[in-house]
C-alpha positions as CSV (number, residue, x, y, z in Angstrom):
1,M,221.6,152.5,94.4
2,T,217.8,152.6,94.5
3,R,215.5,155.2,93.2
4,D,214.9,157.9,95.8
5,A,211.6,157.6,97.5
6,K,208.8,160.1,97.0
7,E,210.5,161.9,94.1
8,P,207.5,163.7,92.3
9,E,207.5,163.5,88.6
10,G,206.6,167.2,88.0
11,G,207.6,168.8,91.3
12,L,210.3,171.4,91.8
13,T,213.1,168.8,92.2
14,G,216.7,169.6,93.2
15,L,217.6,169.2,89.6
16,V,215.3,172.1,88.6
17,R,216.5,174.3,91.5
18,L,220.2,173.7,90.6
19,A,219.6,174.4,86.9
20,V,218.0,177.7,87.7
21,G,220.9,178.5,90.0
22,V,223.4,177.8,87.2
23,S,221.4,180.0,84.8
24,W,221.4,182.8,87.4
25,H,225.1,182.7,87.8
26,A,225.7,182.6,84.0
27,F,223.7,185.7,83.5
28,T,224.6,187.8,86.5
29,W,223.9,191.1,84.7
30,T,220.2,190.4,84.5
31,V,219.0,190.2,88.1
32,G,215.5,191.4,87.4
33,T,215.0,188.9,84.6
34,S,216.4,186.0,86.6
35,L,213.9,186.7,89.4
36,H,211.1,186.7,86.8
37,V,212.4,183.4,85.3
38,G,212.7,181.8,88.8
39,T,209.1,182.7,89.6
40,E,208.0,181.3,86.2
41,V,209.8,178.0,86.9
42,V,208.2,177.5,90.2
43,R,204.7,178.3,88.8
44,R,205.0,176.0,85.9
45,T,206.6,173.1,87.8
46,L,203.9,173.3,90.5
47,R,201.3,173.2,87.8
48,G,202.7,169.8,86.8
49,E,204.7,170.6,83.7
50,S,207.7,168.5,82.8
51,P,210.9,169.8,84.5
52,T,212.8,169.0,81.2
53,A,210.4,171.2,79.2
54,V,210.6,174.0,81.7
55,L,214.4,174.0,81.7
56,H,214.5,174.1,77.9
57,D,212.3,177.2,77.9
58,V,214.3,178.8,80.6
59,S,217.5,178.3,78.6
60,L,216.0,179.9,75.5
61,E,214.6,182.9,77.4
62,L,217.9,183.6,79.2
63,R,219.8,183.2,75.9
64,S,217.5,185.9,74.4
65,V,218.2,188.1,77.4
66,A,221.9,187.7,77.0
67,L,221.7,188.6,73.3
68,R,219.6,191.7,73.9
69,A,222.1,192.8,76.6
70,L,224.7,192.8,73.9
71,G,222.5,194.8,71.6
72,L,221.6,191.8,69.4
73,D,218.3,190.7,68.1
74,P,217.6,187.0,69.0
75,E,214.5,187.0,66.7
76,N,216.5,187.4,63.5
77,G,219.0,184.7,64.1
78,T,222.7,185.3,64.7
79,S,224.9,186.7,61.9
80,A,228.6,186.4,61.6
81,Q,229.0,189.9,62.9
82,E,226.8,189.1,65.9
83,L,228.8,186.0,66.6
84,Q,232.0,188.1,66.6
85,A,230.3,190.6,69.1
86,L,229.5,187.6,71.4
87,G,233.1,186.4,71.1
88,E,234.5,189.8,71.9
89,N,232.3,190.0,74.9
90,L,233.6,186.7,76.2
91,L,237.2,187.9,75.8
92,R,236.4,191.1,77.7
93,R,234.8,189.1,80.5
94,S,237.8,186.7,80.7
95,A,240.1,189.7,81.2
96,D,237.8,191.2,83.9
97,V,239.1,189.9,87.3
98,T,235.9,191.1,88.9
99,V,233.8,188.6,87.0
100,T,233.2,185.3,88.8
101,E,231.5,182.4,87.0
102,E,230.4,179.2,88.7
103,G,230.3,176.3,86.3
104,H,230.4,176.1,82.5
105,P,227.8,178.2,80.7
106,A,226.7,175.1,78.8
107,Y,225.5,173.4,82.0
108,A,222.1,175.1,81.9
109,R,221.5,173.9,78.3
110,I,222.7,170.4,79.2
111,L,220.3,170.2,82.1
112,S,217.4,171.0,79.8
113,E,218.4,168.1,77.5
114,L,218.6,165.4,80.2
115,A,215.9,162.8,81.1
116,P,215.5,162.2,84.9
117,D,217.0,158.7,84.4
118,E,220.0,160.2,82.8
119,A,220.7,162.4,85.8
120,R,220.6,159.2,87.9
121,I,223.1,157.6,85.5
122,L,225.5,160.5,85.8
123,R,225.3,160.6,89.6
124,Y,225.9,156.7,89.7
125,L,228.9,157.0,87.4
126,Y,230.3,159.8,89.5
127,L,229.9,157.9,92.8
128,H,230.9,154.5,91.6
129,G,233.4,155.0,88.8
130,P,233.8,153.2,85.5
131,Q,231.2,150.4,84.8
132,P,231.8,147.1,82.8
133,S,230.3,146.8,79.3
134,I,230.6,144.0,76.9
135,D,230.2,143.4,73.2
136,V,229.2,140.1,71.8
137,R,230.4,139.0,68.4
138,T,230.1,135.8,66.4
139,N,233.3,133.7,66.3
140,R,235.0,133.3,62.9
141,P,238.5,132.0,62.0
142,L,241.0,134.8,62.5
143,G,238.1,137.1,63.2
144,I,237.4,137.5,59.5
145,G,233.6,137.9,58.9
146,S,232.9,138.2,62.7
147,E,229.6,140.0,63.2
148,L,228.5,142.2,66.2
149,V,225.4,140.6,67.7
150,A,225.0,143.2,70.4
151,G,227.2,146.0,71.8
152,G,227.5,148.0,75.0
153,L,225.7,145.5,77.2
154,N,225.8,146.7,80.8
155,M,223.9,147.0,84.1
156,I,224.2,150.7,84.7
157,A,220.4,151.3,84.5
158,E,219.6,148.7,87.1
159,H,222.3,149.8,89.5
160,A,221.5,153.5,89.1
161,G,217.8,152.9,89.9
162,C,216.5,154.0,86.6
163,R,212.7,153.9,86.0
164,H,213.0,152.9,82.4
165,T,215.9,150.4,82.3
166,D,215.0,149.4,78.7
167,R,216.1,152.9,77.5
168,I,219.7,152.5,78.7
169,H,221.2,152.7,75.2
170,P,219.4,155.9,74.1
171,Y,220.3,157.3,77.5
172,L,224.0,156.6,77.1
173,T,224.0,157.8,73.5
174,N,222.6,161.1,74.6
175,L,225.1,161.4,77.5
176,N,227.9,160.7,75.1
177,R,226.5,163.3,72.6
178,L,226.5,165.9,75.4
179,G,230.1,165.1,76.0
180,L,229.6,163.8,79.5
181,V,230.2,160.1,79.1
182,T,232.9,158.1,77.3
183,F,232.7,154.6,75.8
184,S,236.2,153.2,76.4
185,K,238.1,150.1,75.1
186,E,239.7,149.8,78.5
187,Q,238.5,147.2,81.0
188,V,237.5,148.0,84.5
189,A,240.0,147.2,87.2
190,N,238.3,144.1,88.5
191,P,237.7,141.6,85.6
192,N,235.3,139.6,87.7
193,R,232.6,142.4,87.4
194,Y,232.1,141.3,83.8
195,Q,230.8,137.9,85.0
196,L,227.7,139.6,86.6
197,V,226.9,141.3,83.3
198,E,227.2,138.0,81.4
199,A,225.0,136.2,83.8
200,Q,222.0,138.5,83.2
201,P,219.2,136.7,81.3
202,H,219.0,139.1,78.4
203,V,222.8,139.0,78.0
204,A,222.9,135.2,78.2
205,D,220.3,135.2,75.4
206,V,222.5,137.4,73.2
207,I,225.5,135.1,73.9
208,H,223.5,132.1,72.9
209,R,222.3,133.7,69.7
210,A,225.9,134.5,68.7
211,G,226.5,130.7,68.2
212,R,229.3,128.4,69.1
213,A,232.2,130.0,71.1
214,P,231.2,133.6,70.6
215,R,233.7,136.4,71.1
216,I,233.0,138.5,74.2
217,I,234.8,141.8,74.3
218,H,235.2,143.6,77.6
219,R,234.9,147.4,77.6
220,S,233.9,150.1,80.0
221,I,231.7,153.2,80.3
222,H,232.7,156.2,82.5
223,L,232.4,159.9,83.1
224,N,235.0,162.1,81.5
225,S,236.4,165.1,83.4
226,F,233.8,167.4,81.9
227,G,231.0,165.0,83.1
228,A,232.5,164.8,86.5
229,D,232.6,168.6,86.9
230,F,229.0,168.8,85.6
231,V,227.9,166.4,88.3
232,V,229.7,168.3,91.0
233,T,228.2,171.6,89.9
234,C,224.7,170.6,89.0
235,L,223.6,167.3,90.7
236,P,223.2,166.4,94.4
237,T,225.4,163.5,95.5
238,T,225.2,161.5,98.7
239,N,228.4,162.8,100.2
240,G,229.2,165.8,98.0
241,S,232.8,164.7,97.6
242,H,234.8,163.4,94.7
243,P,235.3,159.6,94.5
244,P,238.9,158.3,94.6
245,A,238.9,157.8,90.8
246,V,236.5,159.3,88.4
247,T,237.9,158.0,85.1
248,P,240.1,155.1,83.9
249,P,243.4,155.7,82.1
250,D,242.9,157.7,78.8
251,A,243.7,154.8,76.5
252,G,241.6,154.1,73.4
253,T,238.0,155.3,73.6
């Protein structure tokens, strides 16, 4: 998948519009404030500010609105008593059959902590399923003293059309931190896919540096169920439907 043409760096992208939509649904009792926030997002993004920074500020502002709606003071932190009040409110809302929430309330915050390339990675994993990843280790008798030369080598950034392919490891680390992506010990269904990864020049260089008969360990990287739901709720996809299989079997991760 290649990078979409004419996608402005600071424009009001579909990612921003969807994030604001999630925020509105998560705070349905503050219609007036939501309209104000939406206007502010449009104004700031058209002015050229980073969508990530705008989303971060929106999340903070809406959180403050939610706390004030519960009679709490967001300026003075959140005490144990205030946390209990928040928890009691959640339980009340869970028992209210008239309350309809679309998407997890954490989705707005997650959107504010994603780089544009990370959104592409999520969409690619959703549409194309688990991706091959390899670890390269030195070879020692019985594996004793074997050292990791490089881990998690993959071609996800290239296939997803990322602008900064060299940042793939920080990207994947952040996506794993957010609970969207899993690093699995399971292999992908087609073992031949690993040959393409091993044939890449930078991977071949790592294998060469590992010495004679290096150990190459096949693993995979995939969306978990939370990540798949996040993509369905927040990100545009080409066909808007689930792929046949989103995650591999839940063996060691």
